[in-house]
N, C-alpha and C positions, 0 to 999 in steps of 0.2 A: 096448329099454332106453335109457334117456336118456343122453347124453354126461356123463361125469363127469371133472372134473380135481380130481385129490385131494380136499378136501372138500366142493368145490363142484359141485352138479348144476345142469346146463343145460338147462332145461324146455323152453324153445322160443325161436327166433328173432324179434326184434322189430325189428331194423333191418339193411340193409347198407350199408357204404362203399365206398371204393375200396381199403381195405387189410384187409378183412375183415368180420366181423359183430359185431353185438352181440346178446346174449341174455339172456333174462329166466332167473333160477335162484334157486336158495338154497343157504345154509350147513348141510350134513348135522347137523354138530354143535350148531348154535344154532337152526336152522330159520328164521332172518333171511333176509328176500328180498335178493336181490342182482341187480346189472346186470353182466354179463360182457362186456369190449370185446376180442374176438379178434383179433389182428393176426399176419398171416401174415410170418413172418421173410423170405421169397423177395420180398416187395415194398418191404421197408425198405432203400432207396440213397438216398444223398446226403442231400438236403434232408428228405426224409421222415424219415429217422433222427433228425434233428436235430428235427422237429416233434414226434415222438413222445417223445423225451427231455425235451423243454419242457413238455408236457403233465404227464409223471410228475414232473418237479421242482416245478411249480406244485403239483399236488395234493399231493404230500408236504410242502410248505411252508406249506399254507394250512389252518387248523383253525377254521373259521368255521360257525355254525348255517345261512347261507345260501349256502354253497359244497359242492358236491356231494363226497362223501367217497371217497378211494381207501382200500379196506380191505386189499389184498394183491396182489402180483404173482406170477405162475406162468409158468415159462419150461419149453418143451419143446421137442423138436428142431425142430419144425416153427412152433410158434406162441409169442406172448407174451399172455398174459391177464392184463389189468386188471380186479380184482375190485372192483365199485365199489358206491356207494349205489344202491338202486333207488327211483325215485319213481313211487308208485303212482296218480298223478293227471296223466299226461300233461305237455305242455308249454303254454305261454301262447298258443301260435299256434294250438293246437287249441280250447284255452279261448275264446278270443275269436271264433273262428268260431262256437260255439255261442251265444256271448252277446251277439254283435253288437258291443257295447261295453259298458264297466264304468262305474259310478256312480263318481265322485271318492273317495269313502271307501274302497271296494275297491281301486281303482286307486292312490292313496297308500299304502294298505296295502302292496301289493307293491313299490311305489317304494322306501319305506323299507327294506323287506328286502332289494331290490337294493342301496340304497346302504350298507347293513351290509355285505353281502359285498363291495363295492368298497373299502371301509375297509382290509378286510386286504391285497386286491390292490394297492392304492396303496401302503400301507405296505411291501409287499414288492417294490415296483417292478416291477409285473406289468402288462402290457397283455394285455387279453382278445383283441382285435382281429377277433372275430367275434360280437359280442353282438347278439342279435336274440331275438325272441318266442320261437323254436323251440329256443333253448338256454337257456331260463330253465323249469325243470321245477318241478313241485308234487307235494308228498308231504304227505300228510295236512294240508292247508291252506295249507302253508308252502313259501317259494320257494327252489329250490336254483339257483345259477348252474352250468352244466354246459357241456361241450365245449371244452376248452382245447386242442383240437389246433392252433389257430394262434395261440396266446398266445406272448409274448415276455417274457422277463426281461431288464430292463437292469440294467447294472450302473452304477456313479458316473460312468463316463467315456463312457457309451452312453445318452443321453436320446432319440434320434431314431431313427425306421425309415423305412424306402422301400419295401418290399414290398407291393405292393397285395393285400390279403387281407380275406376278409368278404363279406358280402352287399350288393349296390350300394344297396337302398333304404334300408340303415341305415348305410352308410358316410358318415364324415366327407367334406365338399367336399375338402380337402385330400389325402385318400387317394384319391379318385376322379381328382383332378387331377394325380396321380403326384408330389406334392410329398413332402418330408420331414414328418415327423408324430410327436407324442408321444403320451402317455397322455390327452390331451384329446380324442382321436379317440373314446376310450370316452364322453365325456361326451356328445359328439354322438349316438351310437347308444343311449346310455340315454335321450336325450331324444326319439329316434324312437320309442321303444318305448312310452315313458310316453304320447306322443300317440296311439300305436295303440290302447293300452288305452283311452283316454278317447273316441276317435272312430271305432274300428273300422277305420281305413286308416293308411296312411303319410302324413306330411306333405307330402312331395314325390313325385310318380310322374312317369314317362315311358315311352316305348318303347323306349329304348335308354340307354346310359351317358352318351353325349354330350348329348342332350336332359336327362337327369336332373340333370347338373351345371349345366346352363345354367338350369333351373327353379329350382335351389338358389339360385343366385348372382343372379337377377334378380326371382324371385318371393316374396312372404310366405306363410308359411303361414297357414290360415285357421282361427279358433276358431267352430266352429259351435255357437253355443248352442242352437239348436233340436234339435240332436243331445244336447250335454251341456252344460248351463248351470253351467260349472267356476267356482270361487270365482278372484277376482283374484291369491289367492296361488299356486294351480296353474298359472294364466295367466302370471305372472311369471317363474315357474322356468322354464316352457318357453320364453319368450322369451329367457332368458338361456343355456338350454343349445343352443338351434339357433340359433345365431351363426355366420355364415361364416367369418370371420375368427378362428382359433384364439386367437389373442392377446387378443381381445376376448370370448372366450367364458368364461363363469364358471369359476373355478379348483376345484380338488377341495376346497381348504380352505374356501371359499366356499358351495360345494355342500352340503358337511357341516353348515355353519352356517345353511343357507337356512330360511326362517321355515317350509316345507314339513314340516322335520323335527320341528316342536313343535307344530303347529296342532291336531292330533287331542289332543294331551294338553292343551293350553290350553282347547281347548273342553269337555272334561270337567272340566277344573278349574273353569272358570267356572260350569258347571251345577251342579256340587258345592257351591261356596260359597253361590251363590244358594239351593239347597235347604235348606243347613244354616243360613242366617240367617233363613230364612222360619218363618212360624207353622205351627203343625200339623206339626212334624217327621215324625212317623211318616207321614200322607199324602203329604206332599212327596217323601220319600225313597222312597215306593212309585212315585210319578210319575217320578222320577229313573230308578229303576230300570226302568221300562217303555220310556222315552225311549232308555235307551243300550242296551237287549237286545233291540230289535223283532225282530231275525232272527239265529238261529244256524243256519248252514248246514253246519258241520261240527265234531265232537266238539273238534278242536284250538281252535275258538274260546272254549270254555268257560274253558280256561285263561288266556287273554290279560287279561281282566280280573278274574281269578279274586278277587284280594285286594279289590278295590273292591267287587265284587258281594256278596261276604260281609260287608262292612261295611254296605252298603245294608240287607241282608237282616236283619242283627240289629238296626238301628235301627228298620226297617219292622216287625219283629214285636214289640219291647220297648218302643218309644217312646223319649222323651229320658231317662228316668230311666235311672241307672247307665251313661249313654254320656256320653263326653267331647265329642260333637257336633263332633268333627274327624277328619280322616284323615291319616294320615302314612305309608301305604305308597305302593306303585307304583300309578300310574294304568293303566299298560298293561305287561304282560309283554314285555321286548323281547327279541329273539335274540341270543344271546352274540355279541360282536365275539371276534376271535384273542386267545387266552390262551396267551402265549408257552410256558410249562410244558406246557400240554396240548398244543400243537403240537409239541414235541419228543417227547414220549410217543407221540402219535400217529404221527409219521414214524417212530421206533423200531419200532412194531408193523406197518409196512408191509413185509413180507417180499419178498425176491425170490429165488424157489427155483428151481435148474436143476440137471438131472442125473435123479434117480430120479422126478420127476414125469411122469407119462404121460397121454396122451388116452384114456379108457376108454368103451366104448360106442359107440352109433350116431352116426357123422359128420353123418350128415344130420338134423340136430333139425328136427323140424315147426314151424310157425308157428301151431300150434292151442293153445288154452288147455287147461292140464290141468285135473284135478279140482281140485287144489290152489288154482289161481289161481281157477277159477269159485267156490269156497269164500270166499276173500279178496274177489271182488267182490260177491258176495252180502252179505258182514257190511257194507261200505261202503253197499249199497243200504238195508240194514236200518237203519243208523243214519240215513240221509236220510229214510227213512220215519217214523221215530219223531220226530225233530226236525221233519218237516212239520206233523205235529199239534201239537206244541208251538208251533210259529211261528202258527198258526191262533188259539190261545187268547190269544196276546199282542197279536195284531191285535184281537181283541174288547177286550182290555183298553185298547188306546189309543183305539178309538172310544167306549168308555164314559166315558172320560176326557174327551173332547170334549164328549160329550152332557152330562154332569154340570156342566160349565163353560161352556155355550153360554148367554151372556147374552142373545140376540135372541130364544129360545123359552123362554117361563117354564113352570115346572112340569113339565120333560121330564127331570129328574134321576132319575126313577123308571125312565125306559127305560134309562138310563146303570147304574144298580143292578142291574137284572135282566140286562142283559149281563154284568155282572160276576159274578153269580149263575151264568149260564150257563158261563162260562168256568172258573168254582170246579169246576163239573160235570164239564167236559171235562179238566181237571187231575187231578182226583181219580180220574176212570177211568183215564187213561193212567199215573198213579202206580201204581194199583192192579194193572193187567196187568203192568207191570214188576217190580214186587215179587214177583208170583206167577209171572213168567216166563210168562204165558199168550201163545201165539202167535195173538192176535186178528185180524191183517193177514195171515195164512197165508204168511209170510215163508219163503223158502228158507234151510237151514241155520240153523235158528231155535236149537237146542240149543247149538251150538258157538259162536254169536254171544252167548248169553246169558253165555259164559265169558270174553269178550273184556273189555279195559280200555274199550274204547268204550262197551258196553254199561253198564258199572258207572259210569263217568263220567256218563253222560246219566242214569241213574236217580237218582245221587246229586244232579245238577242240578236235577232235575224234582221231585223230593222237596222240596228247599229253596224252589224257587219255589211250591209248594204253601204252603208255610209263609207266604210274602211275601203270596201272595195272599188268603190265608185272613184274615191280620192286616188287609189292606186291605179286604176285605169287612166284618169285624166293625167296623172304623172308620166305614165308609160306614152300615152299619145302624144303629148307633147316634144317627147324625145323622138318617136318614130316617125311623126310625120315630117321632120325635118330630115331624117336619115331617107325616107324612101326618095326623097328629092333627089338624092345622089345616085340613085340606083335605075338609070333610065331603061334599063332591059326587063324590070319587073313587069310582070303580068298586070295588063289594065283592070282584070276583074279583082285581083288581089288588092289593088291599089284602091279600088272602089269599095271593097269588103272592109278595108282599114278605115276608111273616111265616112262609111255608113254611120247613122246612129246605133248606138248599141243594141238597140231593141229591134232592129232590122235582122232577119234570117239571112246568115251568112254560111248555112250548115255545109252545102257542097264544097265551098271553098275551103272550108275548115278542114273536111275531110282530105281533101287534094293534098292540102299542104301538110297535114300529117301523114299521109302516105309518102310523099316525097321525103319529108324529113327522116321518117322510120327507116326508109330504103337507105337513105346516105348515111344515116347513123349506124346501121347494121353492116352495110357494106365496109365502114371504116373500122368497125369492131371486128369483124370477119379477119382482118389483115393481121391482128394481135392475138397472142395466144391468151385464152381466158384465164387471168389470175385475179386474186383477190385486190390488186391497184387498179384495176377497171371494173370492178363489181358493179359501182355505182352508175358507171355508163351501160352495162347491161339492164340493170335495174330500171333506170330511165327509159331505155328502150322498150322495156316491157310494159311499163306504164303508159307511154305514149300509143302503144298498139292498143292497150284497154281504152283508150280516150277514143280510139276509131270507133270501137263497140262498145260503148259506154253502158247503153242500157242492158244489153247481154251481159257484162260484167258485173254490174252492180244491182241485179234484180232483186226486188224485195218480195220474199214469199214466205209468209209465216203460217201456211196451213198447217205445217207438221210439227214445228218446234215453238212456234209464237217468238222467235227471236230474229231480231233485224241482222242485216249482212254484219259480218265481223270485220269492219274495218281495222282495227288494230292487229289482228291476225294479218289480214291482207298484208299490211304494210311490213311485216314480221316474215313472212314465208320467204320472200327472196333471200333475205340474210340467212337465212337457215339452210338453203340448198347449197351443194357443193357446186364450184364455179362450171364444170361441164355440164350439171344437171339443168342451172340456169341457162347457160347458153342453148342448149337443146329445147327447154321451153319457149325460150324467146322465138327461135327460128322455127319452130313450129306452127307459132301462132301468127309468124308473118308469111308463112307458106299459105296459110289458109287464106290470107287476104289478096293473094295473088290471083 
C-alpha cells in the first residue's frame, strides 16, 4: 500500500535531502500529479526552521506561470508536507547533458521565461540565492523556477545579505568573496545559467573556490562561436550580466528592458510585414508559415503562436480576398506575470492543516515507477512520435521551397513541386491515422493517449496544416502546369507524375529527380571555392541528399534515450561546420548514392 497523507498519494521517492525526501504523487480527488516535499520535524532547528519558513512565504507570495506552485501544506506529528506542482520533464541540468548545448532560439525562450519569473520575485523583494540549472524545472515544455530553500525576503530596511549560500559555479563573485550582496547576485547567477545553456559549460571553472574567484576576477569568459554562433544581442546581454563589480552589473530594470526581451517578436514582426507587403500573398504566407514553424517539439509549443498561425493559415487557404492583410493579435503568447488578485486567492487556498491528518500506508515508499507513471511517460513519448513525423514533412516543405526558388539551377522547380506532393501524401496519411485513431506506430497506452488533450491538440493542428499545404500545393500546380507545356522535351513520366492526384505514388520519379538535381547542384558548386557566401547552397545540397534517404536520416529510435530526433540541432549543425568540412560532408554523402 502506498503512503497516503490526507488526499495525497505518495507514489515513489524522487529525491533526498538533509531534511527529508521529495516524493512523486497525485491528488486522489483530482488525479493531478504533485511533488511532495517531506520535512522531518526533528531536524528543524534554528536556522533551518527560518529557511523552511522563508520557502513557504515565497511560494505563498508568488503566483507566476514560471514559478513552482505550492498547493497545500499538511502537518503531522512527525513531518511537514509541502504539496507542490510536479514538473514532468526534469530540470535544465539534465536537459543540457542530453543536448550538450542549446541553439540560441531555444536558450532565449527559456531565458525569457526565467526573467518573467524573476519579475515577480524582484517585485516582492525576494532573492533566490541558489539559482542554477538544477533548480530550473521543465513542465510540458515550460520553465518553472524551483527550490526556494535558500531564498531571502528583504524588507525596506534590509537590502543586503551576508550568508554564503548557493552553488559555487553559479555564485556571484561578491558572494564568493564573503562580501555583502543584494539581489544583483541573482543576475550574475542567471547570466551563468544562460551561458551554460548556450555553450554547455560554466563561464568560469576551477578546482576550488579560491581559484574560481581568482579566475572570475582576472579572466574574460569566452564566446566560442564554433560551438554556438550567437547573435550580438545575446552576447551583449551576457557581457552586461557577468560583470564582476555588482555596481556596474546591469540593473533589474535594464535587464527587463534589454533588447533580448523583444528580438524574437521583432523578427516575427519583420517577417510578417515583408510577407504581407509582397506579391502573391497566398504563396508568401505559406512560406512565412513554413519558416516560423519548422520544428514543433512539444504540444505546448502549438499554443505559443496559435493566433499568428491561425491568421497565416487563413490567408494561405483563402488568399487576399476578404482578408484585411494585417495582423493585430499577439505574435507570441507569453506566460502570465504576477496577478495580485490571483496571488491572494492562491495564497488563501494554501492550507496548513495540523491535528487529525495522519500518515497512512507504507513508510518505505520505493523509487520504482508506478503503472500510472509509466502510462503518463508513454503518452509523452507518443506525442513525440507523432510530432516527429510532422517535422519530417515540414522539412520537405523547406527543401521544396529552396528548390523552387533556386535561381542558379534552371528548370528544377519540378523537383520542388514533387517534394510538395510527397509531403502532402505524408501529412494526409498522418491526418487520417489520427482521425481514425489507428495505432500505426504500435505505441503503448494508445487508447488512453487518444483521450488526452495533447492528442486532440496535435490532431487539430495537423488537420489545419493539411489545409495550408493543400492550398500551397494547388497554387504551385496552377503555375507549373502552365510552365510544363512550354517544355516539350520534359520526360513524359515526369509530366504524368506532376499531373497525377497527390495521393498517387510517385516515389521512383521523385528520387530520380532528386538525384539529377543534386548532381547538377553539386557539379555547379564544385566549380566555386567553398566560401560563406555560398554556404546556403551547400546546406541545400546536403538536405536534398537527405530527402533521397529520408527514412535513414530521420529514424525515430527511443530505446536508449526516450528522445525524439533533434530537428533543431539538425538544422544548426551545417551552420556550425567550417566550409571545407561542410563541403566534404556533402561530397561523401553524394558518393554513397552513386
